[in-house]
Structure formats: C-alpha cells, structure tokens
C-alpha positions, 0 to 999 in steps of 0.5 A: 500500499502506498504511504500516507503522509499527514501533518497539522499545525496551528501556524504563527498567528492562531492560538489553537488549531481549528483544523481536524484530520483523520485517516480511517482504514482503509484509505479513506480521509477527512480534513475539516477546518472549523470557525466560530467564536472562542473553542467553537470551531475546534469543537464543530471540526472535531465532531465532523471527523468522529460523526463521519468515522462512526457513520462509516464504520458502520457501512459496507464498503465500499464508502461511495460518494452517496455514503460519503455525503450522508455522513456530512449531512449527518454531522451537519445536522448534530453540529447545528443541533449543538449550536443551537442548545448551546449559546457558546456554539451560536454560529460554529461551523467547519468545512468538510471534505472527504476522499476514500480511495477502494480498488481503482475508484476514488469517491469523494464528497465536500463542503466548503473551502478545504480542497482535494488535489490530484497529481497525475502524470506530475500535473496538479489538478484542483479536484474539488471547487471552493464553496465561497464567495470569491470563487464564485467571482472567478467562476463568473469571471469577475476577477482572477484567480490570482486576484482571488488569492489577495480579495478582502473576502476570501475567507467568505464562505457560502457553504459550511457544515452546522451553520444552517439546517440544510446544506448542499454536498458536492459529490463525485467519482472516478477512476484512479490511476497506478501512481495518482497522488491526492492531497486534502488540505485546509486553507491554511495551505492553499492561502499561503503558497500557490499552486505551482509549489505545491506540486513542485513539493508533491513531486520531489518531497520524501515526507510531502505532507511534512514539507507542505506545511513547512512552506506554508509556515515559510509564508507567513503562517497565517492560519492553521494549516493541515494535510493528507497526502495519499497515493495509489499503488 
C-alpha cells in the first residue's frame, strides 16, 4: 500500500488549532477546518471527523460518494443542533472534505473551501470547487484566480457544515491510475502557497505533508494548516 502522510500545525498567528484531520482505514481521509468564536470552531471540526468516522465504520464498503454525502449531512444536523442548544457554540461550523479510495475508484464529498488535489503524470489538478464568495466571482469571470488570492473577502464561505439546517454536498467519483497522488488540505495551505509550489513539493518531497506545512509556515503561517497526502499503488 502506498504510504500516507499527514501533518497539522497551529500556524504562527492563531492560538488554537481549529483544523481536524483523520485517516479511516482503509484509505479514507477527512479534513475539516472549523470556524466560530472561542473554541467553537475546534468543537465543530472535531465533531465532524468523529461523526463521519462512526457513521462510515457502520457502513459496507465501498464508501461511495453517496455514503460520504450522508455522513456529512448527518454531521451537519448534529453540529447545527449542538449550536442551537448551547449559546457558546452559536454560529459554529466547519468545512468537510472526504476522499475514499477503493480498488480503482476515488469517491469524494465536499463542503466549504478545504480542497482535494490530484497529481497525475506530474500534473497537479484541483478536484474540488471552493464554496466561497470569491470563488463565485472567479467562476463568473469577475476576477482572476490571482486576484482571488488577495481579495479581502476570500475567507467568506457560501456553505459550511453546521451553520444552517440544509446544505448541499458536492460529490463525485472517478477512476484512479497507478501512481496518482492525492492531497487534502485546509485553506491555511492554499492561502499561503500557490498551486505551482504545491505541485513541486508533491513531486519531489520525501515527506510531502511535512514539507507542505513547512512551506506554508515559511510563507507566513497566518492560519492553521493541515494536509493529508495519499497515493495509489
């Protein structure tokens, strides 16, 4: 089995790490970036990964994109209910990005602006679309991707888990190839380094997760940064 790399860091500015990551055997990966006052974001992201893990381990394999979506929707309801019951958690939420590899298939489900990338034949491609205000401007052609990186509203999400009662989960599946490498990451990585740098590190690094986090820290480390890198045999 291809090696799995993971790393998370609080960064150089934040006091606590509101990211949560988990690897669920076999070859299923979850990244969550929490948001909310005080420790609420940390609570939301930790709830997300635990609820997803418990749900998936009760389900037969393969965990396809429909099953992954159901896991996120369940987490959304539970996090939303928790926020309604406890004023300290009012408005808390989290991104949710899940990738499950099974035989020659990749399945994913996604809400928010954490991302999945695929490196195939040395070419890096972003698989997910950000659910963010700035990304909607890019899709409409109002701003360029380069302008999006420094836009003052780049952290405004159009969707997150737990904030509202009903959300839409992006899902898809596709066939993998031997040698494919996948990256799941929070925006603490992608806001600090560009895709070209990410691709260079993934192609050459002995421990790509560690080196990606170090690159984000070297670039300023303005947010928590979390990554999982996994390959296909």
